[in-house]
Backbone as a chain_set.jsonl record, in Angstrom:
{"seq": "MATTTAPQQAAPASPGPLKRIILIVLIALIAAGAAGAGVWFFMSKRVHSAASVEAASLPPAVPLFFPLESMTVNLQSDDGAQHFLRIGLTLKLGDAATQQELTDHMPEVRSRILLALSNKHPEELAPLDGKRALADELKTLISQPGDKGSAPIRVQDVLFTEFVVQ", "coords": {"N": [[-16.597, -146.529, -14.716], [-14.931, -143.827, -14.356], [-13.692, -142.175, -11.823], [-12.541, -139.224, -11.043], [-10.569, -137.655, -8.876], [-10.212, -134.461, -7.92], [-7.327, -132.694, -7.116], [-7.288, -131.359, -3.963], [-7.159, -128.075, -2.948], [-5.251, -126.663, -0.439], [-6.401, -124.584, 2.059], [-5.099, -121.387, 2.926], [-3.393, -121.177, 5.929], [-4.681, -119.451, 8.616], [-3.26, -116.855, 10.563], [-2.515, -117.432, 13.976], [-4.429, -116.432, 16.875], [-2.668, -115.317, 18.78], [-0.502, -114.34, 17.342], [-1.72, -112.263, 15.945], [-2.419, -110.498, 18.02], [0.116, -109.788, 19.015], [1.152, -108.46, 16.756], [-0.633, -106.263, 16.555], [-0.162, -104.966, 19.014], [2.538, -104.286, 18.656], [2.384, -102.483, 16.47], [0.856, -100.496, 17.704], [2.642, -99.636, 19.706], [4.731, -98.574, 18.146], [3.384, -96.477, 16.874], [2.671, -94.913, 19.116], [5.228, -94.225, 20.052], [6.179, -92.694, 17.884], [4.352, -90.575, 17.948], [4.933, -89.493, 20.479], [7.614, -88.699, 20.07], [7.24, -86.739, 18.113], [5.713, -84.808, 19.525], [7.561, -84.112, 21.538], [9.635, -83.018, 19.949], [8.431, -80.74, 18.711], [7.542, -79.315, 20.967], [9.925, -78.843, 22.359], [11.199, -77.066, 20.658], [9.492, -74.869, 20.893], [9.775, -74.229, 23.616], [12.507, -73.583, 23.754], [12.598, -71.411, 21.997], [10.892, -69.644, 23.33], [12.335, -69.265, 25.689], [14.632, -68.025, 24.704], [13.556, -65.659, 23.68], [12.604, -64.571, 26.051], [15.004, -64.239, 27.451], [16.233, -62.392, 25.801], [14.587, -60.221, 26.149], [15.018, -59.363, 28.736], [16.231, -56.655, 30.571], [19.593, -55.371, 30.691], [21.63, -55.681, 33.636], [21.597, -52.988, 35.906], [24.34, -50.92, 36.242], [26.418, -50.219, 39.098], [27.483, -47.224, 40.344], [30.243, -45.807, 41.951], [31.274, -43.063, 43.456], [34.381, -41.472, 44.127], [36.075, -39.35, 46.465], [37.388, -36.209, 45.343], [40.838, -35.804, 44.402], [43.981, -34.232, 44.919], [47.191, -33.956, 43.684], [50.779, -33.549, 43.68], [52.691, -33.443, 40.74], [55.392, -35.161, 39.055], [58.218, -33.323, 37.879], [60.41, -32.24, 35.405], [61.322, -29.775, 34.687], [61.533, -28.075, 36.829], [59.345, -26.566, 37.589], [56.303, -26.407, 39.469], [53.787, -28.784, 39.205], [50.384, -29.708, 39.258], [47.833, -32.129, 39.78], [44.444, -32.438, 39.685], [41.992, -34.652, 40.355], [39.005, -36.426, 39.785], [37.273, -39.351, 40.457], [35.098, -41.997, 39.451], [33.927, -45.165, 40.136], [32.925, -47.997, 38.33], [30.927, -50.564, 39.273], [29.959, -54.019, 39.843], [28.207, -54.977, 41.816], [26.622, -54.497, 45.072], [28.069, -55.649, 47.123], [30.712, -55.456, 46.348], [30.993, -52.713, 46.481], [30.744, -52.321, 49.239], [33.03, -53.651, 50.114], [35.009, -52.036, 48.976], [34.495, -49.667, 50.388], [35.172, -50.477, 52.955], [37.931, -50.759, 52.684], [38.862, -48.281, 51.899], [40.855, -46.291, 52.761], [43.295, -47.601, 52.093], [42.958, -47.951, 49.336], [42.764, -45.276, 48.406], [45.327, -44.418, 49.126], [46.965, -46.021, 47.458], [46.171, -45.009, 44.967], [46.922, -42.281, 45.169], [49.723, -42.511, 45.465], [50.407, -43.648, 43.0], [49.578, -41.641, 41.22], [51.157, -39.437, 41.965], [53.568, -40.082, 40.93], [53.571, -39.542, 38.273], [54.223, -37.72, 35.187], [53.355, -34.507, 33.821], [53.342, -34.488, 31.018], [52.84, -37.113, 30.351], [50.173, -37.415, 30.957], [48.749, -35.691, 29.373], [47.953, -36.425, 26.602], [45.172, -38.23, 25.054], [45.539, -41.012, 24.989], [47.268, -41.298, 27.138], [45.59, -40.736, 29.274], [43.784, -42.835, 29.064], [45.514, -44.996, 29.524], [46.191, -44.412, 32.15], [43.692, -44.776, 33.399], [43.389, -47.556, 33.058], [45.593, -48.437, 34.55], [44.9, -47.5, 37.109], [42.594, -48.995, 37.532], [43.663, -51.555, 37.77], [45.242, -51.169, 40.079], [43.269, -50.564, 42.014], [41.83, -52.893, 42.013], [43.377, -54.684, 43.375], [43.587, -56.983, 46.089], [42.508, -56.12, 49.407], [43.229, -57.435, 51.762], [45.684, -59.911, 52.515], [45.487, -62.928, 50.744], [42.796, -62.668, 50.231], [40.085, -62.316, 47.859], [40.428, -60.584, 44.691], [39.236, -57.205, 44.219], [36.44, -56.54, 42.299], [36.384, -54.392, 39.841], [34.7, -52.839, 37.287], [35.143, -50.647, 35.599], [37.05, -47.575, 35.43], [36.183, -44.317, 35.745], [36.657, -40.947, 34.74], [35.702, -38.065, 36.402], [36.583, -35.634, 36.871], [39.389, -33.83, 35.785], [42.163, -32.162, 35.93], [45.088, -30.635, 34.992], [47.726, -28.693, 36.087]], "CA": [[-16.551, -145.155, -14.538], [-13.717, -143.319, -13.744], [-13.878, -140.976, -11.0], [-11.287, -138.506, -10.805], [-10.647, -136.75, -7.724], [-9.374, -133.277, -8.136], [-6.522, -132.402, -5.906], [-7.896, -130.298, -3.179], [-6.239, -126.989, -2.594], [-5.291, -126.408, 0.995], [-6.65, -123.172, 2.375], [-3.969, -120.851, 3.684], [-3.642, -121.207, 7.364], [-4.772, -118.102, 9.166], [-2.378, -116.749, 11.726], [-3.183, -117.68, 15.242], [-4.825, -115.214, 17.589], [-1.528, -114.769, 19.511], [0.297, -113.568, 16.401], [-2.448, -111.03, 15.66], [-2.31, -109.63, 19.195], [1.494, -109.278, 19.043], [1.259, -107.506, 15.658], [-1.404, -105.071, 16.916], [0.562, -104.298, 20.101], [3.744, -103.73, 18.06], [1.975, -101.311, 15.686], [0.427, -99.477, 18.663], [3.849, -99.096, 20.343], [5.444, -97.75, 17.16], [2.597, -95.261, 16.696], [2.799, -94.11, 20.337], [6.583, -93.683, 20.061], [6.264, -91.629, 16.874], [3.579, -89.438, 18.45], [5.711, -88.904, 21.578], [8.785, -88.02, 19.494], [6.761, -85.523, 17.457], [5.346, -83.84, 20.561], [8.809, -83.643, 22.162], [10.36, -82.193, 18.98], [7.783, -79.451, 18.544], [7.5, -78.607, 22.245], [11.263, -78.371, 22.713], [11.445, -75.869, 19.849], [8.711, -73.777, 21.462], [10.367, -73.871, 24.899], [13.776, -72.907, 23.499], [12.349, -70.099, 21.4], [10.326, -68.796, 24.379], [13.42, -68.928, 26.607], [15.528, -67.063, 24.068], [12.835, -64.39, 23.626], [12.579, -64.056, 27.416], [16.366, -63.786, 27.77], [16.513, -61.199, 25.022], [13.766, -59.117, 26.619], [15.454, -58.913, 30.041], [17.175, -55.547, 30.462], [20.853, -55.658, 31.36], [21.692, -55.226, 35.017], [21.999, -51.59, 36.039], [25.616, -50.879, 36.955], [26.484, -49.439, 40.32], [28.578, -46.265, 40.257], [30.758, -45.47, 43.274], [32.159, -41.902, 43.317], [35.428, -41.25, 45.13], [36.344, -37.937, 46.704], [38.428, -35.656, 44.473], [42.191, -35.844, 44.948], [44.945, -33.316, 44.321], [48.553, -34.45, 43.918], [51.888, -32.934, 42.97], [53.223, -34.306, 39.687], [56.835, -35.105, 38.808], [58.524, -32.298, 36.899], [61.824, -32.148, 35.06], [61.662, -28.383, 34.409], [61.621, -27.328, 38.072], [58.067, -25.944, 37.916], [55.39, -27.286, 40.189], [52.59, -29.158, 38.462], [49.391, -30.364, 40.089], [46.739, -32.852, 39.132], [43.21, -32.592, 40.463], [41.291, -35.73, 39.66], [37.81, -37.006, 40.371], [37.062, -40.695, 39.91], [33.914, -42.785, 39.76], [34.177, -46.57, 39.806], [31.769, -48.771, 37.872], [30.981, -51.843, 39.989], [28.92, -54.974, 39.48], [27.229, -55.249, 42.866], [26.76, -53.745, 46.318], [29.099, -56.281, 47.957], [31.989, -54.856, 45.934], [30.993, -51.357, 47.024], [31.02, -52.421, 50.674], [34.435, -54.024, 50.262], [35.792, -50.823, 48.697], [34.298, -48.751, 51.503], [35.942, -51.001, 54.085], [39.369, -50.626, 52.423], [39.054, -47.021, 51.191], [42.158, -45.636, 52.996], [44.324, -48.289, 51.309], [42.713, -47.675, 47.916], [43.172, -43.889, 48.153], [46.786, -44.347, 49.221], [47.517, -46.581, 46.219], [45.887, -44.075, 43.877], [47.755, -41.086, 45.343], [51.117, -42.857, 45.173], [50.549, -43.851, 41.554], [49.419, -40.362, 40.531], [52.272, -38.53, 42.258], [54.73, -40.55, 40.177], [53.329, -39.244, 36.85], [54.647, -36.445, 34.602], [52.233, -33.877, 33.112], [53.387, -34.861, 29.601], [52.239, -38.449, 30.216], [48.732, -37.35, 31.164], [48.124, -34.755, 28.442], [47.213, -37.017, 25.477], [44.05, -39.118, 25.36], [46.076, -42.346, 25.277], [47.816, -41.247, 28.494], [44.464, -40.822, 30.212], [43.274, -44.217, 29.012], [46.489, -45.853, 30.204], [46.049, -44.133, 33.577], [42.46, -45.44, 33.857], [43.674, -48.992, 33.162], [46.514, -48.637, 35.676], [44.141, -47.317, 38.347], [41.697, -50.152, 37.666], [44.498, -52.65, 38.281], [45.606, -50.856, 41.465], [42.093, -50.636, 42.877], [41.377, -54.289, 42.045], [44.213, -55.501, 44.256], [42.873, -57.287, 47.335], [42.902, -55.357, 50.584], [43.863, -58.344, 52.717], [46.411, -61.01, 51.872], [44.703, -64.149, 50.628], [41.399, -62.426, 49.85], [39.847, -62.223, 46.412], [40.557, -59.213, 44.188], [38.025, -56.4, 44.127], [36.024, -56.541, 40.885], [36.03, -53.078, 39.318], [34.456, -52.971, 35.852], [35.742, -49.538, 34.855], [37.398, -46.364, 36.161], [35.707, -43.174, 34.959], [37.109, -39.652, 35.228], [34.665, -37.048, 36.515], [37.315, -34.371, 36.957], [40.771, -34.08, 35.378], [42.785, -30.857, 35.696], [46.542, -30.612, 35.165], [48.259, -27.324, 36.061]], "C": [[-15.348, -144.738, -13.78], [-14.051, -142.077, -12.955], [-12.513, -140.358, -10.793], [-11.483, -137.599, -9.603], [-9.688, -135.59, -7.988], [-8.567, -133.033, -6.868], [-7.14, -131.211, -5.16], [-6.806, -129.295, -2.758], [-6.382, -126.766, -1.09], [-5.496, -124.92, 1.225], [-5.474, -122.641, 3.194], [-4.337, -120.804, 5.162], [-3.668, -119.786, 7.882], [-3.875, -118.032, 10.405], [-3.184, -116.912, 13.001], [-3.526, -116.378, 15.945], [-3.661, -114.572, 18.351], [-0.684, -113.898, 18.585], [-0.396, -112.237, 16.086], [-2.32, -110.034, 16.818], [-0.914, -109.0, 19.255], [1.677, -108.215, 17.958], [0.533, -106.205, 15.987], [-0.68, -104.279, 18.006], [1.816, -103.622, 19.556], [3.424, -102.461, 17.266], [1.568, -100.169, 16.627], [1.64, -98.833, 19.353], [4.621, -98.186, 19.391], [4.707, -96.427, 16.957], [2.718, -94.348, 17.919], [4.187, -93.479, 20.417], [6.748, -92.538, 19.074], [5.519, -90.387, 17.346], [4.339, -88.729, 19.576], [6.921, -88.146, 21.059], [8.369, -86.727, 18.811], [6.409, -84.44, 18.456], [6.602, -83.267, 21.204], [9.554, -82.692, 21.227], [9.743, -80.804, 18.882], [7.726, -78.655, 19.845], [8.877, -78.098, 22.641], [11.632, -77.149, 21.896], [10.724, -74.682, 20.465], [9.324, -73.314, 22.773], [11.665, -73.111, 24.677], [13.552, -71.525, 22.901], [11.751, -69.151, 22.434], [11.415, -68.37, 25.363], [14.354, -67.902, 25.99], [14.864, -65.703, 23.945], [12.818, -63.758, 25.009], [13.946, -63.525, 27.81], [16.706, -62.51, 27.022], [15.738, -59.998, 25.549], [14.185, -58.612, 27.997], [16.437, -57.755, 29.874], [18.481, -55.903, 31.167], [20.847, -55.084, 32.776], [22.206, -53.79, 35.061], [23.313, -51.558, 36.814], [25.527, -49.972, 38.182], [27.701, -48.53, 40.214], [28.938, -45.808, 41.663], [31.722, -44.297, 43.14], [33.168, -41.837, 44.465], [35.592, -39.748, 45.316], [37.449, -37.475, 45.761], [39.771, -35.675, 45.192], [43.056, -34.841, 44.199], [46.332, -33.81, 44.691], [49.552, -33.583, 43.164], [52.384, -33.928, 41.935], [54.732, -34.158, 39.608], [57.099, -34.055, 37.737], [60.022, -32.256, 36.666], [62.266, -30.695, 34.876], [61.719, -27.516, 35.66], [60.325, -26.654, 38.47], [57.197, -26.945, 38.667], [54.146, -27.524, 39.337], [51.675, -29.947, 39.396], [48.388, -31.101, 39.209], [45.588, -32.906, 40.121], [42.359, -33.575, 39.678], [40.085, -36.187, 40.476], [37.536, -38.332, 39.679], [35.708, -41.24, 40.338], [34.183, -44.194, 39.283], [32.875, -47.233, 39.394], [31.915, -50.174, 38.455], [29.823, -52.733, 39.576], [27.852, -55.162, 40.536], [27.547, -54.456, 44.13], [27.818, -54.352, 47.236], [30.472, -55.707, 47.629], [32.088, -53.441, 46.493], [31.318, -51.384, 48.518], [32.483, -52.768, 50.92], [35.342, -52.829, 49.993], [35.681, -49.827, 49.849], [35.126, -49.185, 52.705], [37.444, -50.761, 53.918], [39.721, -49.295, 51.752], [40.381, -46.324, 51.522], [43.3, -46.283, 52.195], [44.186, -47.969, 49.825], [43.152, -46.26, 47.573], [44.687, -43.744, 48.197], [47.445, -44.889, 47.951], [47.349, -45.614, 45.049], [46.816, -42.856, 43.973], [49.217, -41.364, 45.036], [51.351, -43.033, 43.677], [50.479, -42.523, 40.809], [50.611, -39.434, 40.759], [53.542, -38.925, 41.525], [54.617, -40.228, 38.683], [53.895, -37.877, 36.474], [53.46, -35.83, 33.871], [52.188, -34.272, 31.641], [52.758, -36.233, 29.355], [50.716, -38.372, 30.205], [48.014, -36.486, 30.146], [47.373, -35.448, 27.301], [46.1, -37.963, 25.955], [44.534, -40.527, 25.705], [46.677, -42.408, 26.682], [46.727, -41.365, 29.541], [43.874, -42.236, 30.236], [44.215, -45.179, 29.727], [46.398, -45.655, 31.717], [44.802, -44.817, 34.135], [42.691, -46.94, 34.009], [44.592, -49.286, 34.343], [45.776, -48.5, 37.007], [43.18, -48.479, 38.591], [42.457, -51.339, 38.247], [44.863, -52.415, 39.743], [44.428, -51.036, 42.415], [41.63, -52.084, 43.037], [42.215, -55.165, 42.961], [43.485, -55.753, 45.569], [43.408, -56.473, 48.505], [43.64, -56.207, 51.596], [44.583, -59.447, 51.95], [45.535, -62.258, 51.877], [43.248, -63.919, 50.264], [41.295, -62.259, 48.341], [40.031, -60.78, 45.95], [39.201, -58.52, 44.107], [37.671, -56.273, 42.652], [35.506, -55.167, 40.481], [35.865, -53.223, 37.813], [35.13, -51.871, 35.053], [36.063, -48.402, 35.819], [37.033, -45.196, 35.255], [36.216, -41.882, 35.586], [35.929, -38.694, 35.262], [35.284, -35.655, 36.609], [38.768, -34.682, 36.602], [41.398, -32.744, 35.007], [44.274, -30.99, 35.99], [46.979, -29.16, 35.078], [49.763, -27.376, 36.195]], "O": [[-14.907, -145.263, -12.758], [-14.623, -141.101, -13.44], [-11.527, -140.989, -10.412], [-12.485, -136.902, -9.439], [-8.499, -135.781, -8.245], [-9.051, -133.148, -5.742], [-7.456, -130.183, -5.758], [-5.723, -129.648, -2.292], [-7.488, -126.692, -0.554], [-4.807, -124.097, 0.623], [-4.924, -123.344, 4.042], [-5.446, -120.439, 5.551], [-2.759, -119.004, 7.605], [-3.749, -118.986, 11.172], [-4.365, -116.572, 13.075], [-2.96, -115.332, 15.629], [-3.679, -113.357, 18.548], [-0.204, -112.84, 18.992], [0.265, -111.205, 15.972], [-2.13, -108.841, 16.586], [-0.786, -107.804, 19.518], [2.29, -107.178, 18.21], [1.066, -105.131, 15.709], [-0.595, -103.053, 17.927], [2.128, -102.499, 19.952], [4.137, -101.465, 17.389], [1.898, -99.01, 16.376], [1.661, -97.619, 19.559], [5.111, -97.134, 19.802], [5.337, -95.372, 16.876], [2.855, -93.134, 17.768], [4.313, -92.318, 20.808], [7.38, -91.529, 19.387], [6.001, -89.269, 17.165], [4.38, -87.499, 19.618], [7.226, -87.06, 21.552], [9.069, -85.72, 18.915], [6.765, -83.278, 18.262], [6.697, -82.055, 21.396], [10.055, -81.66, 21.674], [10.453, -79.801, 18.961], [7.851, -77.431, 19.818], [8.983, -77.011, 23.21], [12.322, -76.267, 22.405], [11.293, -73.593, 20.549], [9.387, -72.11, 23.022], [11.907, -72.101, 25.336], [14.243, -70.572, 23.261], [12.068, -67.962, 22.421], [11.415, -67.228, 25.823], [14.823, -66.999, 26.684], [15.536, -64.682, 24.09], [12.996, -62.547, 25.139], [14.041, -62.471, 28.439], [17.395, -61.641, 27.556], [16.195, -58.864, 25.407], [13.753, -57.532, 28.401], [17.389, -57.872, 29.103], [18.472, -56.659, 32.138], [20.14, -54.118, 33.065], [23.135, -53.429, 34.339], [23.398, -52.103, 37.915], [24.674, -49.09, 38.273], [28.82, -49.004, 40.018], [28.067, -45.467, 42.464], [32.873, -44.496, 42.751], [32.839, -42.114, 45.619], [35.278, -38.968, 44.417], [38.341, -38.25, 45.416], [39.84, -35.576, 46.417], [42.885, -34.629, 42.999], [46.621, -34.055, 45.863], [49.224, -32.966, 42.15], [52.488, -35.121, 42.217], [55.287, -33.149, 40.042], [56.313, -33.903, 36.801], [60.808, -32.238, 37.613], [63.464, -30.411, 34.907], [61.938, -26.31, 35.546], [60.21, -26.201, 39.609], [57.34, -28.159, 38.518], [53.538, -26.586, 38.82], [52.135, -30.745, 40.213], [48.141, -30.734, 38.06], [45.744, -33.364, 41.253], [42.048, -33.365, 38.505], [40.152, -36.313, 41.699], [37.566, -38.417, 38.451], [35.237, -40.977, 41.445], [34.618, -44.398, 38.15], [31.843, -47.047, 40.039], [32.884, -50.881, 38.178], [28.828, -52.26, 39.027], [26.708, -55.475, 40.206], [28.6, -53.828, 44.24], [28.405, -53.637, 48.048], [31.295, -55.497, 48.52], [33.159, -53.02, 46.931], [32.087, -50.553, 49.001], [33.103, -52.233, 51.839], [36.33, -52.627, 50.698], [36.675, -49.212, 50.236], [35.715, -48.35, 53.393], [38.153, -50.579, 54.908], [40.764, -49.188, 51.107], [40.999, -45.792, 50.6], [44.17, -45.581, 51.679], [45.183, -47.743, 49.139], [43.832, -46.049, 46.569], [45.264, -43.02, 47.385], [48.38, -44.281, 47.429], [48.264, -45.425, 44.248], [47.422, -42.45, 42.98], [49.884, -40.539, 44.412], [52.382, -42.612, 43.153], [51.24, -42.301, 39.866], [51.027, -38.723, 39.844], [54.503, -38.156, 41.508], [55.494, -40.611, 37.909], [54.032, -36.992, 37.32], [52.627, -36.567, 33.345], [51.103, -34.38, 31.069], [52.21, -36.487, 28.283], [50.05, -39.16, 29.533], [46.787, -36.537, 30.057], [46.226, -35.083, 27.047], [46.096, -38.423, 27.096], [43.998, -41.163, 26.612], [46.607, -43.444, 27.344], [46.912, -42.012, 30.571], [43.517, -42.756, 31.292], [43.769, -46.071, 30.45], [46.513, -46.615, 32.478], [44.847, -45.381, 35.229], [42.237, -47.537, 34.986], [44.394, -50.27, 35.056], [45.997, -49.288, 37.927], [42.98, -48.894, 39.733], [41.946, -52.043, 39.117], [44.806, -53.336, 40.557], [44.581, -51.6, 43.499], [41.098, -52.455, 44.083], [41.806, -56.278, 43.291], [42.841, -54.853, 46.107], [44.6, -56.175, 48.583], [44.588, -55.735, 52.225], [44.148, -59.86, 50.875], [44.921, -62.598, 52.889], [42.525, -64.883, 50.011], [42.296, -62.084, 47.647], [39.816, -59.851, 46.728], [38.163, -59.162, 43.948], [38.53, -55.929, 41.84], [34.353, -54.82, 40.737], [36.783, -53.678, 37.131], [35.634, -52.116, 33.958], [35.447, -48.271, 36.877], [37.52, -45.1, 34.129], [36.21, -41.732, 36.808], [35.231, -38.53, 34.261], [34.604, -34.641, 36.448], [39.319, -35.682, 37.063], [41.194, -32.246, 33.9], [44.675, -31.398, 37.08], [46.648, -28.466, 34.117], [50.419, -26.334, 36.197]]}, "num_chains": 1, "name": "protein.A"}
């Protein structure tokens, strides 16, 4: 009798318990990382959109207006006639510190303004462009620092409240 022995198939070796634990921990870490990235992505969008809505809803800062006393000056004249300018100015400022600095140096500021105005001709001041150029020139003059080495005075705009040329 012939006995044949069939070759026995080897059963696949099951992975050891250490390999299974490492695989489970690795999958758990990947899942936790993906969940954390998703939460961060969606929350950062919400925070940025809430911040932009909040920034858009804030009203702009109310400007501070600082009126100066009216001034009357003689203007330059080529025709021999006397011409006068009566001018009222209001300065648009950013904060109260600038207003205090202007108040402290007001005699110097008024002197600069009066000297600049007395050097003008009535023909220069008549057109709208002449008035705009004068406002820009006065803004530059007023912005000059009162003391040497100090910072310039921050004037946002020069507004005319009175403007009469005779």
